[in-house]
C-alpha positions in Angstrom: 76.1 128.7 87.9 78.2 129.2 91.0 77.2 128.6 94.5 77.3 132.4 95.3 74.8 133.1 92.5 72.5 130.4 93.9 72.7 131.7 97.4 71.7 135.2 96.1 68.7 133.5 94.4 67.7 131.8 97.6 67.7 135.1 99.4 65.7 136.8 96.7 63.2 133.9 96.8 62.8 133.9 100.6 59.2 135.2 100.1 58.5 131.9 98.4 60.0 129.8 101.2 56.8 128.2 102.3 56.3 126.6 98.9 59.9 125.6 98.4 61.5 122.3 99.2 63.1 122.4 102.7 66.8 122.9 102.8 68.8 119.7 102.5 65.9 117.7 101.1 66.1 116.0 97.7 64.5 117.8 94.8 60.8 116.9 94.2 61.8 115.4 90.8 65.1 114.0 89.6 65.4 116.3 86.6 64.0 119.3 84.9 64.3 119.9 81.1 63.5 123.4 79.6 62.5 124.3 76.1 61.7 127.9 75.0 62.9 131.2 73.7 64.6 134.4 75.2 62.2 134.4 78.1 64.1 131.4 79.5 67.4 131.1 77.5 70.2 131.1 80.0 73.2 131.1 77.6 72.6 128.8 74.6 72.7 131.7 72.2 76.1 132.8 73.6 77.6 130.1 71.5 76.0 131.0 68.1 76.2 134.0 65.7 73.1 135.9 66.6 71.8 139.4 67.4 69.6 137.7 70.0 72.1 137.6 72.8 72.2 139.0 76.3 75.7 138.1 77.6 76.7 141.7 78.3 75.9 144.3 81.0 73.5 145.6 82.2 71.8 142.2 81.6 72.4 140.2 84.8 73.0 143.3 86.9 71.1 141.8 89.8 72.4 138.2 89.1 75.4 137.2 91.2 76.9 135.5 88.1 76.7 138.7 86.1 75.7 138.6 82.5 75.1 134.9 81.6 72.8 135.1 78.5 69.6 135.6 80.6 67.4 138.3 79.1 66.6 139.9 82.4 68.3 141.8 85.2 68.2 138.7 87.3 66.3 135.4 87.6 64.1 134.0 84.9 60.9 132.0 85.6 62.7 128.7 85.1 65.3 129.7 87.7 62.5 130.3 90.1 60.9 127.0 89.2 64.2 125.1 89.7 64.4 126.6 93.2 60.8 125.8 94.1 61.3 122.2 92.8 64.2 121.9 95.2 67.3 121.8 93.0 70.5 122.9 94.5 71.6 124.8 91.5 70.3 126.4 88.3 69.5 124.2 85.4 72.5 124.6 83.0 72.3 125.5 79.3 72.6 122.5 77.0 75.5 124.2 75.2 78.5 123.2 77.2 76.7 120.9 79.7 78.5 117.8 80.9 77.1 114.4 80.3 76.5 114.1 84.1 74.4 117.2 84.1 72.0 115.5 81.7 70.9 113.4 84.7 69.4 116.4 86.5 68.2 118.2 83.3 69.4 120.9 80.9 68.0 124.1 79.3 67.6 123.9 75.5 66.0 127.3 75.1 67.2 129.7 72.5 66.4 133.4 72.1 64.5 134.4 68.9 63.4 130.7 68.4 60.0 129.8 67.3 57.8 126.9 66.4 58.1 127.8 62.7 61.6 127.3 61.3 61.9 130.7 59.7 60.8 132.6 62.8 63.4 135.1 64.1 65.7 134.6 61.1 66.2 138.3 60.7 68.1 138.2 64.0 70.6 135.5 62.9 71.3 132.2 64.5 68.8 130.5 66.8 67.7 127.0 67.7 64.1 126.5 66.6 61.8 124.3 68.6 62.5 121.4 66.3 66.2 122.0 66.8 65.7 122.0 70.6 63.8 118.7 70.3 66.6 117.2 68.3 69.1 118.3 71.0 66.8 116.7 73.6 66.8 113.4 71.5 70.7 113.6 71.6 70.5 114.1 75.3 68.3 111.1 75.7 70.9 109.0 73.8 73.5 110.3 76.3 71.2 109.3 79.2 70.8 105.8 77.8 74.6 105.5 77.7 74.9 106.7 81.3 72.1 104.6 82.7 72.9 101.5 80.7 69.7 100.8 78.8 66.6 102.3 77.3 64.3 101.1 80.0 66.3 102.7 82.8 66.4 106.0 80.9 62.6 105.8 80.3 62.0 105.3 84.0 64.2 108.2 84.9 62.7 110.5 82.3 59.1 109.6 83.3 59.7 111.2 86.7 61.2 114.5 85.3 59.4 117.7 84.8 59.5 119.4 81.3 58.5 123.0 80.6 57.9 124.2 77.0 57.3 127.8 76.2 57.1 128.5 72.5 55.1 130.8 70.3 55.9 134.4 71.3 58.4 134.9 68.5 56.1 133.3 66.0 54.0 136.4 66.5 56.5 139.0 67.5 59.2 138.0 65.0 57.1 136.6 62.2 53.3 137.1 61.9 53.3 140.8 63.0 56.5 141.7 61.2 55.4 142.1 57.5 58.7 143.8 56.5 60.4 140.4 56.9 57.6 137.7 56.8 54.6 137.1 54.6 52.6 134.9 57.1 50.5 137.9 58.1 49.1 138.2 54.6 48.9 134.4 53.9 47.1 133.3 57.1 44.1 134.6 59.0 44.8 134.8 62.8 42.8 131.6 63.3 44.6 129.8 60.4 47.9 130.8 61.8 47.1 129.6 65.3 45.9 126.3 63.8 49.1 125.9 61.8 51.3 126.7 64.9 49.4 124.3 67.1 49.7 121.5 64.5 53.5 121.9 64.4 53.6 122.2 68.2 51.7 119.0 68.6 54.0 117.1 66.2 57.1 118.2 68.2 55.5 117.4 71.6 54.7 114.0 70.2 58.4 113.5 69.4 59.2 114.5 73.0 56.6 112.0 74.3 58.2 109.2 72.2 61.5 110.1 73.8 60.2 109.8 77.3 58.7 113.1 78.3 55.6 112.4 80.5 55.3 115.4 82.9 55.0 118.4 80.6 54.0 122.0 81.4 53.0 123.8 78.2 53.6 127.5 78.9 51.1 129.8 77.1 52.1 132.9 75.2 51.8 136.1 77.2 50.4 139.5 76.3 52.9 140.4 73.6 50.7 143.4 72.7 51.5 144.9 76.1 55.3 144.8 75.7 57.1 148.2 75.7 58.2 147.5 72.1 54.6 147.0 70.8 53.3 149.9 72.9 56.0 152.1 71.4 55.1 151.1 67.9 51.3 150.6 68.1 49.8 152.3 71.1 48.4 155.8 70.6 48.7 156.7 74.3 51.7 154.5 75.2 49.6 152.6 77.7 46.8 150.8 75.9 47.8 147.3 74.8 47.5 146.3 71.1 44.4 144.2 70.9 45.0 142.9 67.4 48.1 141.1 68.6 46.6 140.0 71.9 43.5 138.6 70.2 45.6 136.6 67.8 47.6 135.2 70.8 44.4 134.2 72.6 43.4 132.1 69.6 46.7 130.2 69.8 46.5 129.8 73.6 43.0 128.3 73.3 44.4 125.7 71.0 47.1 124.9 73.5 44.5 124.1 76.1 42.9 121.6 73.7 46.3 120.2 72.9 47.0 119.5 76.6 43.7 117.7 76.9 44.5 115.5 73.9 47.9 114.6 75.2 46.5 113.6 78.6 44.7 110.8 76.8 48.0 109.1 76.1 49.4 106.4 78.4 51.3 107.8 81.3 51.0 111.4 80.1 50.5 114.3 82.5 50.4 117.5 80.6 49.3 120.9 81.9 48.8 124.4 80.5 50.1 127.5 82.2 48.1 130.6 81.5 50.8 133.2 81.5 48.5 135.5 79.5 46.0 135.4 82.3 48.6 135.8 85.0 50.0 138.9 83.3 46.4 140.2 82.9 45.9 139.9 86.6 49.2 141.7 87.3 48.3 144.5 84.9 44.9 145.1 86.4 46.4 145.6 89.9 50.2 146.2 89.7 50.4 147.9 93.1 49.1 144.8 94.9 52.0 142.9 93.2 54.6 145.4 94.3 54.9 147.0 90.8 54.6 150.6 89.7 55.6 150.8 86.1 54.0 148.3 83.6 54.3 150.1 80.2 58.0 150.9 79.9 61.2 149.0 80.0 63.7 149.6 82.9 66.4 149.6 80.2 65.9 150.7 76.6 65.7 153.6 74.2 62.9 155.8 72.9 59.2 155.8 73.5 58.3 153.5 76.4 62.0 152.6 76.6 60.9 150.1 73.9 61.9 151.3 70.5 65.4 150.0 70.9 66.1 147.3 73.5 68.7 147.5 76.3 72.1 148.5 74.9 75.5 147.3 76.0 76.6 149.1 79.2 73.5 151.3 79.2 72.5 152.6 82.7 69.2 150.9 83.6 66.6 152.3 86.0 67.4 152.1 89.7 64.0 150.9 90.9 64.0 147.7 88.9 61.9 145.9 91.5 59.0 148.2 90.6 59.1 147.5 86.9 57.2 144.8 85.1 59.5 144.9 82.1 63.3 144.9 82.1 63.8 145.8 78.5 61.6 146.2 75.4 60.4 142.6 75.5 61.4 140.8 78.6 60.1 140.9 82.2 62.2 141.9 85.2 63.3 139.5 87.9 60.4 140.8 90.0 57.9 139.9 87.4 59.6 136.5 86.8 59.3 135.7 90.5 55.6 136.5 90.4 55.0 134.3 87.3 57.2 131.5 88.5 55.5 131.3 91.9 52.0 131.1 90.3 53.3 128.6 87.7 54.5 126.4 90.6 51.6 127.0 92.9 48.5 128.5 91.3 47.0 131.5 93.0 43.8 131.5 90.8 42.0 128.5 89.3 42.5 130.1 85.9 46.4 130.2 86.3 46.7 126.6 85.1 44.8 123.7 83.4 44.4 121.2 84.9 47.1 121.5 87.6 50.1 123.5 88.6 53.7 122.3 88.5 53.8 121.5 92.2 51.0 119.0 91.6 52.7 117.8 88.3 55.9 117.0 90.2 53.9 114.8 92.6 52.1 112.7 89.9 
């Protein structure tokens, strides 16, 4: 992104200044690689045929670069993390990134993507987690060419931070979408969580074989509290759907065990970020976090502004900084700053396991 966009981000993140790298200092790590879905996609889906795109207004209304493909009014959590890690610019999307940009990291995330290959297929094109790992493997080959040999690339990558946030769509756009998918009738919630975790582990192992050593595994948040699910499933429009949230907790529990298993590997430093718990803390006391509206999207249509997500050129709410959700599914910049801050520097012991990203960067 341009310098003006970054300067705006710096101003918005002034509240986090104490934790951020001092101006002019080198980043805490040489590179940051991002894997995920629409929560962190910053433009990869702009280049594919998909309904899961956000490169139109009012998305990006508070982002100096305008609509970029970010599914928010402004910054995403990984934008916040890049700032706190001390990078001078945003981590660019892999689509269209230059070979030199590979040295400081790229974003492989794709909206509607899941751990399972079929997840999100009703929305059209997307890059599944396995596809993102394949793109990472291609990027590593590029790094080997730039740095001269495999050992140099391995040393470089061993110092980088990786964040991986997958699984939301495997519930939202698969298991709890029986009109399009049969997984809900073929698996119990525990069986499904086990299957997802096994696939996740296999792909994390591939990343490890290709040099990933400092990895933050981002847990799935409270999908049952999103405006879309509240609109469909909540009798009062406020109470979260416990069936969905209980299934997600089973998956998150397996991620914690997965992190512990990976930390037994040579040189591995894996950590779990408890986004579910962070959101739970915010939902219990939104006012103390500067928020007033937690059950409706700032931009959307129908009940909870969640039955139809934010439409092109729709007028969003004016008080976006007081909303937890920007649209039917995705958090506002205000919420992303809160989550990004606690991912980088844990506020509660339960925010991370075993350490936050600030500590991960130092290892």
